[in-house]
C-alpha positions as CSV (number, residue, x, y, z in Angstrom):
1,M,52.3,175.9,109.2
2,S,54.4,174.4,111.6
3,D,57.9,172.9,110.7
4,S,58.7,169.7,111.5
5,T,62.8,170.3,111.4
6,R,61.6,171.9,114.7
7,T,62.0,170.2,117.9
8,I,59.0,172.5,119.8
9,A,58.8,172.8,123.7
10,A,56.3,174.2,125.9
11,R,54.6,173.9,129.5
12,A,52.3,171.2,129.2
13,T,50.3,171.8,132.8
14,P,48.6,175.6,133.1
15,P,50.5,178.2,135.2
16,G,50.8,179.2,138.8
17,T,52.4,176.1,141.1
18,G,51.7,172.6,141.9
19,G,52.6,169.3,143.0
20,I,54.4,168.6,139.6
21,G,54.7,170.6,136.2
22,I,55.8,168.8,133.0
23,I,57.5,170.8,130.1
24,R,56.6,168.8,126.4
25,L,58.9,168.8,123.8
26,S,58.0,167.3,120.4
27,G,60.7,166.7,117.0
28,P,64.0,165.2,116.0
29,D,65.6,167.0,118.4
30,C,63.9,164.8,121.7
31,L,66.4,162.1,121.7
32,R,69.9,164.3,122.0
33,I,68.0,166.8,124.0
34,A,66.8,164.5,126.4
35,H,70.4,163.1,126.9
36,K,72.3,165.7,127.7
37,L,69.4,166.9,130.3
38,T,69.6,163.5,132.0
39,G,72.4,161.8,131.0
40,H,70.4,158.7,130.4
41,Q,69.8,157.0,126.3
42,L,66.2,157.2,127.6
43,N,63.9,153.7,126.9
44,P,60.5,154.4,124.7
45,R,57.4,154.5,127.0
46,E,59.7,153.9,130.4
47,V,59.3,156.4,133.3
48,T,62.8,157.1,133.8
49,P,63.5,158.8,137.4
50,T,66.5,161.2,136.8
51,R,68.1,164.8,137.7
52,F,67.9,167.2,135.2
53,H,70.7,169.4,134.4
54,S,72.2,172.4,133.0
55,K,74.9,172.1,130.8
56,G,78.0,173.2,133.5
57,G,76.5,170.8,135.8
58,D,73.9,172.3,137.9
59,T,71.1,170.8,139.6
60,L,68.0,171.9,138.1
61,D,65.8,169.9,139.8
62,H,64.8,165.9,140.1
63,G,61.6,164.0,138.7
64,I,61.1,161.9,135.7
65,A,61.1,161.7,131.6
66,I,59.5,159.7,129.5
67,L,60.3,159.2,125.6
68,F,57.4,158.6,123.4
69,K,59.0,157.0,119.9
70,A,57.5,158.4,116.5
71,P,55.3,157.6,115.3
72,A,53.7,156.0,118.5
73,S,52.9,159.4,119.9
74,Y,51.0,162.4,120.8
75,T,52.4,163.7,117.7
76,G,53.4,161.2,115.5
77,E,56.1,162.4,116.2
78,D,59.0,161.7,118.7
79,V,57.8,163.7,122.2
80,L,59.5,164.2,125.5
81,E,58.2,164.4,128.7
82,L,59.7,166.1,131.6
83,H,57.7,165.7,134.5
84,C,59.6,168.3,137.4
85,H,58.5,169.8,140.6
86,G,55.7,172.1,139.6
87,G,57.0,175.6,141.0
88,P,57.3,178.3,139.0
89,V,61.0,179.0,138.9
90,I,61.6,174.9,138.5
91,L,60.0,175.0,135.4
92,D,61.2,178.2,133.9
93,S,64.6,176.9,134.2
94,V,64.2,173.5,132.7
95,L,62.3,174.9,130.0
96,A,65.3,177.7,129.3
97,E,67.7,174.9,129.7
98,V,65.9,173.1,126.7
99,T,66.1,175.9,125.0
100,V,69.8,176.3,125.2
101,L,69.7,172.5,123.9
102,G,68.5,173.4,120.8
103,A,63.8,173.2,121.4
104,E,62.5,176.7,120.3
105,L,59.3,177.9,122.6
106,A,56.2,176.1,120.7
107,R,52.9,178.5,119.1
108,P,49.6,178.0,120.7
109,G,48.3,174.8,119.4
110,E,51.6,173.9,117.8
111,F,51.7,169.8,119.1
112,T,47.8,169.4,117.9
113,E,48.6,171.2,114.9
114,R,51.3,168.8,114.3
115,A,49.3,165.6,115.6
116,F,46.8,167.0,112.7
117,L,49.9,167.0,110.0
118,N,51.1,163.4,110.8
119,G,47.4,162.1,110.7
120,K,47.6,161.5,114.2
121,M,43.6,163.2,114.3
122,D,41.8,165.0,111.2
123,L,40.7,168.1,112.1
124,A,37.1,167.9,114.0
125,Q,39.2,166.2,116.0
126,A,41.4,168.6,117.0
127,E,39.4,171.7,117.0
128,A,37.4,168.7,120.2
129,V,40.3,169.0,122.1
130,V,40.3,172.7,123.0
131,D,36.3,172.3,122.9
132,L,37.2,169.2,126.0
133,I,39.4,171.3,127.7
134,N,37.4,174.6,127.6
135,S,34.0,172.3,128.7
136,Q,32.0,174.3,131.7
137,T,29.8,171.0,132.0
138,E,30.1,168.0,132.3
139,T,27.5,167.0,129.4
140,A,29.7,169.5,127.2
141,A,32.9,167.6,128.0
142,K,30.9,163.8,126.8
143,C,29.9,166.0,124.2
144,A,34.2,166.7,123.1
145,L,35.1,163.9,124.0
146,R,33.0,161.4,121.8
147,S,33.9,163.7,118.7
148,L,37.5,163.7,119.9
149,E,37.2,159.9,119.2
150,G,36.0,160.4,116.2
151,K,32.4,159.3,115.9
152,F,31.3,163.1,114.3
153,S,34.1,162.4,112.1
154,E,33.6,159.2,110.7
155,K,30.1,159.6,109.8
156,I,31.8,162.6,107.7
157,T,34.1,160.9,105.7
158,D,31.7,157.9,105.2
159,L,29.4,160.7,103.3
160,C,32.6,162.1,101.6
161,V,33.6,158.5,100.2
162,N,29.6,157.7,99.1
163,L,29.9,161.4,97.2
164,R,33.5,160.6,96.0
165,E,31.8,157.0,94.8
166,L,28.4,158.4,93.2
167,R,30.5,161.1,91.2
168,V,32.8,158.9,89.9
169,F,30.0,157.0,88.4
170,I,28.3,160.2,86.9
171,E,31.7,161.2,85.7
172,A,32.1,157.8,83.6
173,N,28.8,157.6,82.4
174,I,29.8,161.2,80.9
175,D,32.8,159.6,79.6
176,F,32.2,156.5,78.1
177,S,28.6,156.9,77.9
178,D,25.7,158.0,75.1
179,E,22.5,157.6,77.1
180,P,21.7,161.4,78.8
181,V,22.0,160.3,83.0
182,D,18.7,160.5,83.5
183,S,17.6,157.6,81.3
184,I,20.9,155.6,83.0
185,E,19.8,154.6,86.7
186,N,18.2,157.9,87.0
187,K,16.1,157.2,89.7
188,E,19.1,155.2,91.9
189,I,21.4,158.4,91.3
190,K,18.7,160.7,92.8
191,K,17.7,158.1,95.2
192,K,21.3,158.6,96.8
193,I,21.4,161.7,96.9
194,K,18.3,162.5,98.7
195,E,19.8,159.8,101.4
196,F,22.9,161.4,101.6
197,S,21.0,165.3,102.2
198,G,18.7,163.7,104.6
199,I,21.7,161.9,106.2
200,I,23.7,165.4,106.4
201,G,19.8,167.3,107.6
202,E,20.1,164.9,110.6
203,L,23.8,166.2,111.4
204,I,22.8,169.3,112.0
205,D,19.8,168.8,113.5
206,R,22.0,167.3,115.8
207,S,24.8,169.7,115.8
208,T,22.8,172.8,116.9
209,P,22.5,171.7,120.3
210,G,26.1,170.5,120.2
211,E,27.3,173.9,119.3
212,L,25.4,176.0,122.0
213,L,27.3,173.1,124.8
214,S,30.6,174.2,122.7
215,T,30.2,177.8,123.1
216,G,27.7,178.3,125.9
217,A,24.4,180.9,125.2
218,E,23.8,184.9,126.3
219,V,21.5,185.3,128.1
220,V,20.8,188.9,129.1
221,L,18.0,190.4,131.6
222,I,16.7,193.3,131.1
223,G,13.7,195.6,132.3
224,A,13.1,198.7,135.0
225,P,14.3,199.6,138.0
226,N,13.1,197.6,140.4
227,A,11.1,194.5,138.8
228,G,13.8,192.0,140.7
229,K,16.4,191.5,137.2
230,S,18.6,191.1,140.5
231,S,16.3,188.2,142.3
232,L,15.6,186.6,139.1
233,L,19.6,186.2,138.6
234,N,20.0,184.7,141.9
235,A,17.2,182.5,141.6
236,L,18.6,181.0,138.6
237,A,22.0,180.8,139.8
238,R,20.6,179.3,143.1
239,A,23.3,181.7,145.1
240,E,23.4,185.1,146.5
241,R,25.4,186.4,142.9
242,A,23.3,190.2,143.1
243,I,23.0,192.8,145.9
244,V,18.6,193.1,146.0
245,T,17.3,195.8,147.8
246,A,14.2,197.4,148.3
247,T,16.1,200.6,145.9
248,P,15.6,200.8,142.5
249,G,18.8,201.5,140.9
250,T,20.4,199.1,142.9
251,T,22.2,198.0,139.5
252,R,24.5,200.3,137.8
253,D,26.6,197.9,135.8
254,T,26.1,194.2,134.1
255,L,26.9,191.4,136.5
256,E,27.4,188.0,135.2
257,A,26.8,184.2,136.8
258,T,27.6,180.9,135.0
259,I,25.1,178.3,135.5
260,S,24.3,174.5,133.8
261,L,21.3,174.4,133.0
262,E,20.2,170.0,131.6
263,G,24.1,170.4,131.2
264,L,24.4,173.5,128.8
265,P,26.1,176.5,130.2
266,I,24.5,179.7,130.4
267,R,26.3,183.1,130.9
268,L,23.1,184.9,132.9
269,T,24.1,188.7,132.6
270,D,22.4,191.1,135.2
271,T,21.8,194.9,133.7
272,A,21.4,198.1,135.0
273,G,17.6,199.2,134.9
274,L,15.9,201.4,132.1
275,R,14.2,204.3,133.1
276,E,14.6,208.1,131.5
277,S,17.7,209.4,134.0
278,D,19.8,212.5,133.8
279,D,22.5,210.6,136.3
280,E,25.6,210.1,134.1
281,I,26.1,206.8,135.7
282,E,22.9,204.9,135.8
283,A,22.7,206.3,131.8
284,E,26.3,204.6,131.2
285,G,24.6,201.4,132.5
286,M,21.7,202.1,130.9
287,R,23.7,202.1,127.4
288,R,25.7,198.4,128.9
289,A,22.5,197.0,129.3
290,I,21.1,198.0,125.7
291,T,25.0,196.5,124.4
292,A,25.3,193.7,126.5
293,A,21.5,192.8,124.5
294,Q,22.1,193.4,121.3
295,R,25.0,190.6,121.7
296,A,22.5,188.0,124.0
297,D,21.4,184.6,122.2
298,L,17.9,185.2,124.3
299,V,16.5,188.2,125.8
300,L,14.3,187.8,129.4
301,E,12.7,191.1,130.0
302,V,11.3,191.6,133.6
303,R,7.9,192.7,134.8
304,D,7.0,193.5,138.0
305,D,3.3,192.1,137.7
306,T,2.1,194.6,140.5
307,Q,2.1,197.5,138.7
308,P,-1.0,197.7,137.5
309,D,-0.1,197.8,133.9
310,P,3.3,196.4,133.2
311,I,3.7,197.1,129.9
312,G,6.4,196.2,127.6
313,L,9.8,198.5,127.4
314,K,10.3,201.2,125.0
315,T,13.6,201.8,124.8
316,E,15.2,203.3,122.2
317,G,17.7,200.4,120.4
318,Q,16.3,197.6,122.6
319,D,13.4,196.0,120.1
320,S,15.7,196.0,117.4
321,A,18.6,194.3,119.6
322,Q,15.9,191.6,120.8
323,K,16.5,188.6,118.4
324,K,14.6,186.1,120.4
325,K,12.8,187.0,123.7
326,I,11.0,185.6,126.7
327,V,8.3,188.1,128.9
328,V,9.2,187.1,132.4
329,L,6.4,188.3,134.6
330,N,8.3,188.6,138.5
331,K,6.5,188.9,141.7
332,C,3.4,186.9,140.8
333,D,3.3,185.9,144.2
334,L,2.0,189.1,145.4
335,S,-0.2,190.3,142.3
336,G,-2.0,186.8,142.4
337,R,-1.0,185.2,139.6
338,S,-1.2,182.3,138.6
339,F,2.5,180.5,138.4
340,G,3.8,179.3,135.2
341,E,3.6,179.2,131.4
342,L,1.5,182.2,130.0
343,K,0.1,183.4,126.7
344,N,1.7,184.9,124.6
345,Q,2.9,188.5,125.9
346,D,3.6,191.6,122.9
347,G,4.1,188.7,120.6
348,C,6.6,186.3,122.7
349,P,6.6,183.5,124.8
350,A,5.8,184.4,129.1
351,V,5.8,183.3,132.1
352,A,4.9,184.2,135.3
353,V,7.3,183.7,138.1
354,S,8.1,184.5,142.0
355,A,11.9,185.3,142.2
356,T,12.1,185.2,145.8
357,N,10.1,182.1,146.6
358,G,11.3,180.2,143.4
359,E,7.7,179.3,142.0
360,G,7.8,179.1,138.6
361,I,11.4,178.8,137.6
362,D,11.0,175.4,136.4
363,S,8.8,176.8,134.1
364,L,11.2,179.3,133.4
365,E,14.2,176.9,132.8
366,R,12.0,174.9,130.6
367,M,11.1,177.9,128.2
368,L,14.9,178.3,128.2
369,Q,15.7,175.5,126.8
370,L,12.7,175.8,123.9
371,E,13.7,178.9,122.9
372,L,17.5,178.5,122.6
373,G,16.6,174.9,120.5
374,Y,18.4,173.0,123.5
375,R,16.9,169.5,123.6
376,G,19.0,168.0,126.8
377,E,21.8,165.4,127.3
378,R,21.5,163.4,124.7
379,E,23.8,160.3,123.4
380,D,23.7,161.5,119.6
381,T,24.1,165.0,120.2
382,I,27.7,166.2,118.0
383,M,30.1,168.8,119.5
384,A,30.0,171.2,116.3
385,R,31.6,174.3,115.6
386,R,29.8,177.4,113.5
387,R,31.8,176.0,110.8
388,H,31.2,172.4,110.6
389,I,27.3,174.2,110.5
390,E,27.7,176.4,108.0
391,A,30.1,173.5,105.8
392,M,26.9,171.4,106.1
393,Q,24.8,173.5,104.9
394,R,27.1,174.0,101.9
395,A,26.7,170.3,101.3
396,H,22.5,170.4,102.1
397,S,22.4,173.1,99.3
398,H,24.4,171.9,96.9
399,L,23.2,168.4,97.4
400,D,19.5,170.6,96.6
401,Q,20.7,172.4,93.3
402,A,22.5,168.7,92.2
403,I,18.7,167.1,91.9
404,N,17.5,169.8,89.5
405,Q,20.5,169.4,87.7
406,F,19.5,166.4,85.8
407,K,19.6,167.9,82.2
408,S,23.4,168.6,82.2
409,T,25.6,165.8,83.4
410,D,28.6,168.2,84.0
411,L,26.4,170.6,86.5
412,L,25.0,167.5,88.4
413,A,28.5,166.5,88.8
414,E,30.2,169.5,90.5
415,E,27.1,170.3,92.6
416,I,28.3,166.7,94.1
417,R,31.9,167.7,93.9
418,L,31.5,171.7,95.7
419,A,29.1,168.9,98.4
420,Q,31.3,166.7,99.0
421,N,34.7,169.5,99.1
422,A,32.2,171.2,101.1
423,L,32.1,168.6,104.0
424,G,36.1,167.8,103.1
425,E,36.7,171.3,105.8
426,I,35.6,169.9,108.3
427,T,38.1,166.6,108.4
428,G,40.5,168.8,107.0
429,E,40.4,166.6,103.5
430,V,40.1,170.2,101.9
431,T,41.0,173.1,104.0
432,V,42.8,176.0,103.6
433,E,46.0,177.3,105.4
434,D,44.6,180.5,106.6
435,L,42.0,178.9,108.0
436,L,44.6,175.7,109.9
437,G,45.8,179.3,111.4
438,D,42.9,180.6,112.6
439,I,42.1,177.1,114.2
440,F,45.7,176.3,116.2
441,S,45.3,179.5,117.1
442,T,43.1,179.6,119.8
443,F,44.8,176.6,121.6
444,C,46.6,177.3,124.8
445,I,50.6,177.2,124.9
446,G,52.0,173.4,125.2
447,K,48.6,171.8,123.3
């Protein structure tokens, strides 16, 4: 956990050359370091043009300095921003001088960790910071921004408050009443538990697409050689990403392309054709194809519809890899089959397309959204992580258990307490240091 007695420093702008580079400091020594580095007594929230100089008096750069006094800053501590010219050598020299003056290099995510520890944001908002930075689509960015503004946290906090009040009421009856709970406000308590459980269920439903927006979806294309996998990837990507030839086995390694489908980032992976082969390189490509399918959220099995009987593949290890699969019958412009959604093939949803002329691709895209559980851009979508959803599922389960515990008020109150604690993990009201370390270690340095 971050030590607030340390003053930390890091670059707040990405590595490389740019017009401006920013070095950020946070901690009790910001004012002293600013005076030593610039020779000025900085006024809070005022832009001060200045010369940055070393201890020996050498000029390191010309730029501006801005001081943010606690608690009105990102971290809740004194924060100093040094805006320099964006050359790596310049920034390295200024950062080195800052450490000479007593600052320590920040760990990844340490600025945001301090913001959390100082009550400037809760844990869900802190995670939304990195989700916003890593957003791959405009929809994902909007969703992350709503979480950063506290829309998700407000709902979780309200639930925690309501559960706490309900638990206090039940525990008061345990301590001070001779009557069992089921004869005192029994129906009202059950009604409230069901109401809170319903709200959590709705939040889970709204969070599932948000998790997809946060992580993106992995979709892998597999199939026999020359089935048109590379052409299909190009059609979905609206770009010539993969080499396409009439020669079977052109693709020998995995090839990735990222697309946005109604705001959902999807990583498409083209793979080597699956067939019996003694070629060592081709065999390695097929092994990689199977591995890619095993980690995918969804598999597109591409079949050549011009073949007499385009049956499904039976490659060893493949079937067990497929959590979800769409069968794509390709080259339907040549086979004469009607384009669009079809009856299930081998128990899987199926669609007929032509990757070369784009027919049926819109039907495939709709099917992708459906199978991935994505409902398109919605104002009520919550940017959630897997841990948020799991915490809400635990809370939902505890409330379901509470409904069955009215014969024991102790167990009833305990189930409600466990539900409240599960929700508290989302905002950081209930947390452990290991969890904080795991979360903030995923941040970039300087944030």
